[in-house]
C-alpha positions as CSV (number, residue, x, y, z in Angstrom):
1,M,-0.2,39.7,-1.3
2,A,3.8,40.4,-1.5
3,T,5.5,37.3,-2.6
4,Y,9.7,36.4,-2.3
5,S,11.7,34.9,-4.9
6,I,13.2,31.2,-3.4
7,K,15.6,28.9,-4.2
8,A,14.3,25.9,-3.5
9,E,16.7,22.9,-1.9
10,K,16.4,19.8,-1.2
11,M,13.0,18.1,-0.7
12,I,12.1,16.5,2.3
13,F,10.0,13.7,3.7
14,G,6.0,14.6,3.1
15,G,7.3,15.6,-0.7
16,D,8.4,19.5,0.0
17,C,10.1,21.6,-0.7
18,I,12.5,23.7,1.6
19,G,14.4,27.3,0.6
20,K,15.3,29.8,3.3
21,I,13.3,33.9,2.9
22,E,15.4,36.0,5.4
23,G,17.1,33.3,6.8
24,K,13.4,32.0,8.0
25,T,13.3,28.0,6.7
26,V,9.9,27.8,3.9
27,F,8.4,25.0,3.7
28,I,7.2,24.6,-1.0
29,P,5.1,22.0,-1.9
30,F,4.8,21.1,-5.4
31,A,8.5,22.6,-5.9
32,I,11.6,20.6,-7.0
33,P,14.7,20.9,-5.9
34,G,16.9,23.6,-8.0
35,E,14.1,25.6,-9.0
36,T,13.7,29.5,-8.7
37,L,10.4,30.5,-7.2
38,E,8.7,33.8,-6.4
39,V,6.6,32.5,-3.6
40,E,3.5,33.8,-1.6
41,I,3.5,33.4,2.6
42,T,0.1,31.0,3.4
43,K,1.5,30.0,6.7
44,D,4.1,32.7,8.7
45,L,5.5,31.1,12.2
46,R,7.8,31.3,14.6
47,D,10.4,28.1,13.3
48,Y,9.0,28.0,9.7
49,S,6.7,29.7,7.3
50,I,4.6,27.5,4.0
51,A,4.2,28.9,1.0
52,K,3.0,28.2,-3.0
53,I,4.4,29.0,-5.8
54,A,2.9,32.0,-7.5
55,S,5.8,31.8,-10.9
56,I,8.0,29.8,-11.6
57,Q,11.2,32.3,-12.5
58,E,13.4,29.4,-13.5
59,P,12.3,25.8,-13.6
60,S,13.9,22.8,-13.5
61,P,14.6,20.4,-16.5
62,Y,12.9,17.0,-15.4
63,R,9.5,19.6,-14.3
64,V,6.8,17.9,-16.4
65,L,2.8,18.6,-16.9
66,P,0.9,16.7,-14.7
67,F,-1.2,13.7,-16.3
68,C,-4.6,13.3,-14.3
69,Q,-7.3,16.4,-14.2
70,Y,-7.7,16.5,-10.4
71,Y,-4.4,17.0,-9.6
72,G,-3.5,19.4,-7.1
73,T,-7.3,19.1,-5.9
74,C,-7.2,14.9,-4.8
75,G,-5.4,14.0,-2.1
76,G,-3.9,11.5,-3.7
77,C,-0.5,12.0,-5.6
78,N,1.6,15.2,-5.0
79,M,4.6,14.4,-7.3
80,Q,3.0,14.1,-10.5
81,H,4.8,17.8,-12.2
82,I,8.2,16.0,-11.8
83,Q,9.8,13.4,-13.9
84,T,9.1,9.3,-13.2
85,D,12.4,8.0,-13.3
86,Y,13.7,11.5,-11.0
87,Q,10.8,10.5,-8.3
88,S,12.1,7.6,-7.5
89,K,15.5,9.5,-7.5
90,L,14.3,11.5,-5.1
91,R,12.3,9.4,-3.1
92,A,15.7,6.8,-2.2
93,E,18.2,10.8,-1.5
94,I,14.9,11.6,1.0
95,L,15.1,7.5,2.4
96,K,19.4,8.0,2.6
97,D,18.7,10.9,5.2
98,A,16.3,9.3,6.6
99,F,18.9,7.3,8.2
100,E,21.2,9.3,7.6
101,R,19.7,12.0,10.8
102,E,19.7,8.6,13.3
103,G,23.6,8.0,12.2
104,V,23.3,4.7,10.3
105,A,25.6,4.4,7.4
106,T,23.3,2.8,4.4
107,P,25.0,1.0,0.7
108,D,23.4,2.6,-2.4
109,I,19.9,2.5,-2.5
110,Q,18.5,-0.4,-5.0
111,I,15.7,0.9,-6.5
112,V,12.5,-1.1,-6.9
113,T,9.7,0.5,-9.3
114,G,6.8,-0.3,-12.1
115,P,4.3,1.1,-14.2
116,A,4.3,4.7,-13.2
117,Q,0.5,4.7,-14.7
118,Q,-2.4,2.2,-14.0
119,Y,-0.3,0.3,-11.2
120,R,-2.9,1.1,-8.0
121,S,-5.2,-2.1,-7.3
122,R,-6.3,-0.6,-3.9
123,F,-8.3,2.2,-3.0
124,Q,-10.7,3.1,-0.1
125,F,-13.7,5.6,-1.8
126,H,-16.1,8.1,1.0
127,D,-19.6,8.6,-0.8
128,G,-18.7,7.1,-4.5
129,G,-15.7,10.2,-4.3
130,L,-11.6,10.5,-2.6
131,M,-10.7,12.9,-0.6
132,A,-9.6,16.5,-1.1
133,R,-5.9,17.8,0.2
134,Q,-6.0,18.8,2.9
135,S,-9.6,19.2,2.9
136,N,-12.6,16.9,4.0
137,E,-14.3,17.8,0.6
138,I,-14.9,14.5,-1.3
139,I,-14.3,15.0,-4.9
140,P,-16.8,12.6,-7.3
141,I,-13.8,11.5,-9.5
142,A,-15.0,9.9,-13.5
143,S,-11.2,8.0,-13.7
144,C,-8.2,8.0,-11.8
145,P,-4.8,7.2,-13.6
146,C,-2.6,5.3,-11.1
147,A,-6.2,3.2,-10.5
148,A,-5.3,-0.2,-12.1
149,P,-7.5,-0.5,-15.5
150,E,-10.8,-2.2,-13.4
151,I,-11.1,0.3,-11.0
152,N,-11.2,3.0,-13.6
153,A,-14.0,-0.1,-15.6
154,F,-16.1,0.9,-11.9
155,L,-15.5,4.2,-12.2
156,T,-16.4,4.6,-15.4
157,E,-19.6,2.1,-15.4
158,I,-21.1,3.1,-12.1
159,P,-22.1,7.3,-12.2
160,Y,-20.8,8.9,-9.4
161,E,-24.9,9.3,-7.9
162,E,-25.0,5.5,-7.7
163,R,-22.0,4.4,-6.1
164,P,-22.5,3.2,-2.8
165,K,-22.1,5.8,0.4
166,G,-20.0,5.5,3.1
167,R,-16.1,4.2,3.2
168,T,-15.9,1.8,0.4
169,H,-13.4,-0.5,0.1
170,I,-12.1,-2.1,-3.5
171,F,-9.4,-4.3,-4.5
172,A,-8.8,-4.7,-8.3
173,S,-6.6,-6.5,-10.3
174,N,-5.7,-8.9,-13.3
175,K,-3.7,-10.9,-10.8
176,I,-7.5,-12.1,-9.0
177,T,-8.2,-15.4,-9.2
178,S,-11.3,-15.8,-7.3
179,I,-13.1,-14.5,-9.3
180,P,-13.6,-17.2,-12.8
181,E,-13.1,-15.7,-16.3
182,G,-14.7,-14.0,-17.7
183,Y,-16.0,-11.7,-14.7
184,D,-14.9,-7.9,-13.6
185,K,-11.9,-9.1,-11.3
186,I,-12.8,-6.8,-8.7
187,V,-14.0,-7.0,-5.1
188,I,-15.9,-4.2,-3.3
189,A,-16.5,-3.7,0.3
190,Q,-19.1,-1.4,2.6
191,E,-18.5,-0.9,5.5
192,E,-21.0,-1.2,8.2
193,A,-23.2,1.6,8.9
194,A,-22.3,1.0,13.2
195,R,-18.8,0.5,12.1
196,Q,-18.6,4.0,10.7
197,K,-20.9,5.7,12.7
198,K,-20.7,4.3,17.2
199,G,-20.0,6.5,19.5
200,K,-19.0,9.1,16.8
201,K,-20.3,12.4,15.6
202,L,-21.2,13.5,12.0
203,T,-20.3,16.6,10.4
204,E,-21.0,18.0,7.2
205,R,-18.5,18.2,4.5
206,T,-19.8,19.1,0.7
207,A,-19.7,17.2,-2.8
208,G,-20.8,18.6,-6.4
209,G,-23.1,21.5,-4.2
210,R,-24.8,18.8,-1.7
211,K,-24.1,18.5,1.7
212,L,-23.0,14.8,2.7
213,K,-21.9,13.3,6.1
214,K,-18.8,12.5,7.1
215,Q,-17.7,9.8,8.4
216,K,-14.9,9.3,10.7
217,K,-12.9,6.3,11.4
218,I,-13.7,4.3,14.0
219,R,-11.0,2.3,15.3
220,P,-12.0,-1.6,16.4
221,R,-10.2,-3.9,18.8
222,F,-8.2,-5.7,15.6
223,E,-7.4,-3.2,13.3
224,G,-7.5,-4.9,9.5
225,T,-9.6,-7.6,8.4
226,T,-13.2,-8.9,9.2
227,V,-15.0,-11.9,8.6
228,N,-17.4,-11.4,5.4
229,P,-17.4,-14.0,2.6
230,Q,-18.1,-11.8,0.5
231,N,-14.8,-9.0,1.0
232,L,-12.7,-12.3,0.6
233,C,-9.9,-12.2,-1.9
234,T,-8.1,-14.5,-3.8
235,V,-4.6,-13.1,-5.8
236,C,-1.7,-15.1,-7.7
237,L,1.2,-14.0,-6.7
238,N,4.5,-15.2,-8.4
239,E,2.3,-19.0,-8.6
240,K,1.3,-18.9,-5.2
241,N,-2.3,-18.1,-4.3
242,I,-3.0,-15.6,-1.5
243,T,-6.1,-15.1,0.7
244,F,-7.1,-11.6,1.9
245,D,-10.0,-9.5,3.0
246,V,-10.5,-6.3,1.2
247,Q,-11.3,-4.3,4.3
248,G,-8.0,-5.1,5.3
249,F,-4.5,-4.3,4.9
250,F,-3.1,-5.6,1.5
251,Q,-0.4,-3.8,-0.9
252,S,-1.8,-1.9,-3.6
253,N,1.3,-2.4,-6.3
254,M,0.5,-6.0,-8.0
255,T,4.0,-5.3,-9.4
256,V,6.2,-4.3,-7.0
257,L,4.6,-6.7,-4.5
258,E,5.8,-9.7,-7.0
259,Q,9.3,-8.0,-7.1
260,A,9.7,-7.4,-3.3
261,I,8.7,-11.1,-2.0
262,P,11.9,-12.8,-3.7
263,L,13.9,-10.0,-2.4
264,V,12.8,-10.6,1.0
265,T,13.4,-14.0,1.0
266,E,16.4,-14.6,-1.3
267,G,19.2,-16.2,0.9
268,L,17.4,-17.4,4.1
269,H,17.1,-20.5,4.6
270,G,16.7,-23.1,7.8
271,K,14.9,-24.4,10.9
272,N,13.2,-21.8,11.9
273,V,12.1,-18.7,10.8
274,L,10.1,-16.0,12.2
275,D,7.6,-14.4,10.8
276,M,7.1,-10.9,12.4
277,Y,3.7,-8.8,12.3
278,A,2.8,-11.6,9.6
279,G,-0.5,-10.5,8.4
280,A,-1.9,-12.1,6.0
281,G,0.8,-14.6,5.7
282,T,2.2,-13.4,2.5
283,F,5.9,-13.9,3.4
284,S,5.1,-17.0,5.4
285,V,4.1,-18.6,2.3
286,F,7.1,-18.0,0.1
287,L,9.4,-18.6,3.2
288,A,8.1,-22.3,3.7
289,E,10.0,-23.4,1.0
290,S,12.7,-22.5,3.1
291,F,12.3,-23.8,6.8
292,E,11.5,-26.8,8.1
293,H,9.2,-24.5,10.7
294,I,7.7,-21.0,11.4
295,C,6.3,-18.9,13.8
296,L,3.5,-16.3,12.8
297,V,3.1,-13.0,14.6
298,E,0.1,-10.5,14.6
299,H,-2.2,-8.8,16.4
300,N,-5.0,-8.7,13.8
301,K,-6.4,-12.3,14.7
302,N,-8.9,-12.3,11.7
303,A,-5.3,-12.0,9.5
304,I,-3.9,-14.5,11.4
305,V,-7.3,-16.8,10.3
306,Y,-6.1,-15.9,6.6
307,A,-2.0,-16.6,7.5
308,E,-3.3,-20.1,8.6
309,Q,-5.5,-20.8,5.9
310,N,-2.9,-19.0,3.0
311,L,-0.4,-21.6,4.2
312,A,-2.6,-24.8,4.2
313,T,-3.0,-23.8,1.0
314,A,0.1,-22.1,-0.6
315,G,2.7,-23.6,2.2
316,K,5.1,-26.6,1.2
317,P,3.8,-29.4,3.2
318,G,5.5,-31.0,5.1
319,C,6.9,-26.9,6.9
320,T,5.2,-26.5,10.3
321,H,4.2,-23.4,12.3
322,E,2.1,-22.2,14.9
323,S,0.4,-18.4,15.2
324,Y,-0.2,-16.5,17.5
325,G,-3.0,-13.6,17.5
326,L,-0.8,-10.8,20.0
327,S,1.4,-8.1,19.6
328,G,4.7,-8.1,18.8
329,D,5.4,-7.0,22.7
330,V,2.8,-9.7,24.1
331,W,4.6,-12.4,22.5
332,V,8.1,-11.2,23.2
333,T,6.9,-10.7,27.2
334,Y,4.9,-14.4,27.4
335,H,5.7,-17.2,24.6
336,A,9.4,-16.0,22.6
337,A,11.4,-17.7,24.8
338,N,9.2,-20.7,25.5
339,H,9.1,-21.3,21.5
340,V,13.2,-21.0,21.4
341,Q,13.1,-24.0,24.2
342,R,10.3,-25.8,22.4
343,H,11.9,-25.2,18.5
344,G,14.9,-24.2,18.9
345,E,16.6,-21.0,17.9
346,F,15.5,-18.7,14.9
347,D,17.5,-18.7,11.9
348,A,16.0,-15.3,10.2
349,V,13.5,-13.2,10.8
350,V,11.1,-11.4,8.7
351,I,9.8,-8.1,10.5
352,D,7.5,-5.5,9.3
353,P,5.9,-3.9,11.7
354,P,2.9,-1.0,11.1
355,R,4.4,3.5,10.7
356,S,4.9,3.3,14.2
357,G,7.8,1.0,13.6
358,M,8.9,-2.2,16.2
359,E,7.7,-1.7,19.7
360,K,10.3,-1.0,21.0
361,S,10.0,-4.6,23.3
362,V,10.5,-6.1,19.9
363,C,13.3,-4.1,18.8
364,Q,14.8,-4.5,22.3
365,W,14.6,-8.4,21.8
366,L,16.0,-8.6,18.9
367,C,18.9,-6.6,19.2
368,A,20.0,-9.2,22.1
369,S,19.4,-11.6,19.9
370,D,22.2,-14.2,17.8
371,I,20.0,-14.3,15.3
372,P,22.5,-14.2,12.2
373,L,19.7,-12.0,9.4
374,I,17.0,-9.8,9.6
375,R,14.8,-8.7,7.2
376,S,13.3,-5.8,8.4
377,L,10.7,-3.5,5.9
378,S,8.9,-0.4,6.6
379,C,5.7,1.9,5.5
380,D,7.5,4.3,7.5
381,I,11.7,5.6,7.2
382,A,11.7,7.6,10.0
383,T,10.1,5.2,12.3
384,H,12.2,2.5,9.9
385,A,15.6,4.5,10.4
386,R,15.3,4.9,14.3
387,D,14.6,1.0,14.9
388,A,17.7,0.7,12.3
389,K,19.4,2.9,14.5
390,F,19.1,0.7,17.4
391,L,19.8,-3.1,15.7
392,T,23.4,-1.7,14.1
393,R,24.3,0.1,18.3
394,A,23.7,-3.8,18.8
395,G,26.0,-4.9,15.9
396,Y,24.3,-5.9,13.2
397,H,25.5,-4.6,9.7
398,M,23.4,-3.4,6.8
399,E,24.3,-5.2,3.8
400,K,21.7,-4.1,1.5
401,L,18.8,-1.3,1.8
402,F,16.4,-1.3,-1.3
403,L,12.7,2.0,-1.9
404,L,10.0,-0.6,-2.7
405,D,9.0,2.5,-5.3
406,F,4.8,0.9,-4.7
407,Y,3.0,4.4,-4.7
408,P,4.3,6.2,-7.8
409,Q,3.6,10.1,-8.3
410,T,3.8,10.0,-4.5
411,C,6.2,11.4,-1.6
412,H,5.3,7.7,-0.1
413,I,8.3,5.8,0.6
414,E,8.8,2.1,1.8
415,S,11.4,0.3,2.1
416,L,13.4,-2.7,3.1
417,A,16.8,-2.8,4.9
418,W,18.6,-6.8,5.2
419,F,20.5,-7.0,8.9
420,S,23.2,-9.7,9.1
421,K,25.4,-10.8,12.3
C-alpha cells in the first residue's frame, strides 16, 4: 500500500489531527500537532481522506507511551499517547476554535481538571466488557486505568464469564453514602431484558471467540432514570447528599464535578432562579442557599422525583420551588409567563441542555429576556458555541469560559460559560 509523508496540523473536535496531501485534507487519528508522519490512506472520499499512521518520522515532544493495554482497541480513550497537561491545552484550543467559528469572542479559557487516571465512576458494560473502537466487538477487559478503584475491584473480583450479561450500568465511588462503611462502594444496575430487546432485531458479534447477541439501545419515553430502589445511589458532593438512579445520567468525574458546582453558582443570588434541564437537581440543591425560590424544568419526570427528594433533604429550609416534568419547549410555550407572573422575574438562569443544545424556543426566550445572569453548561462544544452566538447577538456578554475537563485521555469536552446582560 502506498504511503505518504504528511505534517500534522491542528487537532480538531473528535481528537484527529488534520494535514494536507496534494492540497486535500486528511484526517489522522492518534497524531499530535506538529508531527511529521508517514501515513496510509484508509478511506479516500471526494472532499477528504482518512489515514492511519504507518510510522512517525518526527514525533512531538508531547508524545508518550499509552499506559493501558487496551488503548487503540477499546472505544473509550483516544488521547493517551499525549502528555496529560498538553491534552488539556489541546482541548481548550478546540473549544476556543468552536466559538470563534460562530463569531463569538472568548475570554481566556480557564481549565478545571483533576486526576488523569482512576477518575471515572460511571461505566456501561456490554455482556461484561467494553465496546471496541469503531466496532460492535466486545472487549473482555480485566481492568481500566481510568476507572475508579472501586470499579477495578469489581473487574478483578468477578471473572469476565461471570459478569452480568446484557447492558449493565455501574456507578462506583468513595463519595457514595448510601452504602454503609465496610461495604464495596458500588451500585450495579442491569437493564431489564424487555428494555434491551423490545422491538429491535438482534445481530451477532463476538467476544473472546464466542458469539454474543447485540442489544441495541431502546429509547424509553423519558430518557434517563427509572424508578427502581435497587438502582438508587446517593453521593456526598461538597457536603450535600445527592440521590440519583445509576441507569440515568450523572457525571462520571466526582473531583471535577465538585470543582464545577461552585463555579456554576458563584455570584448568583436573589429572589428567583431558573434551573433549566435540571436533571436530579444537583445544581438546585446548591442554588437554594442563595435564592428564595427555584423553578426546575426537566423533561425526565423520574429525574424530577429525585430533584424533589434532593431539595427536601439537602436544600436550604425556607427556599421554595416548583418543578415541571416537561421539555423546555413546552415550559417556555405554556408555563414561563405564568410562572413569572406569580413569582416575579428571574434573577439568574442555570442551563445545562443535552448534547443537542438548547431547544430553539428556549434559546429565543432567553435571548428576549432581561435575565441579568446566565450560567450555560454543555457537553457539546458545537451546540454550545451556536447557542452562545445567539445570546451574544441578543446583547449578552461572555464574562468567563471554563473547560470542564471531566474526561482526561479522551477528546470529550464539556464547558461552562458565564453570560451577563
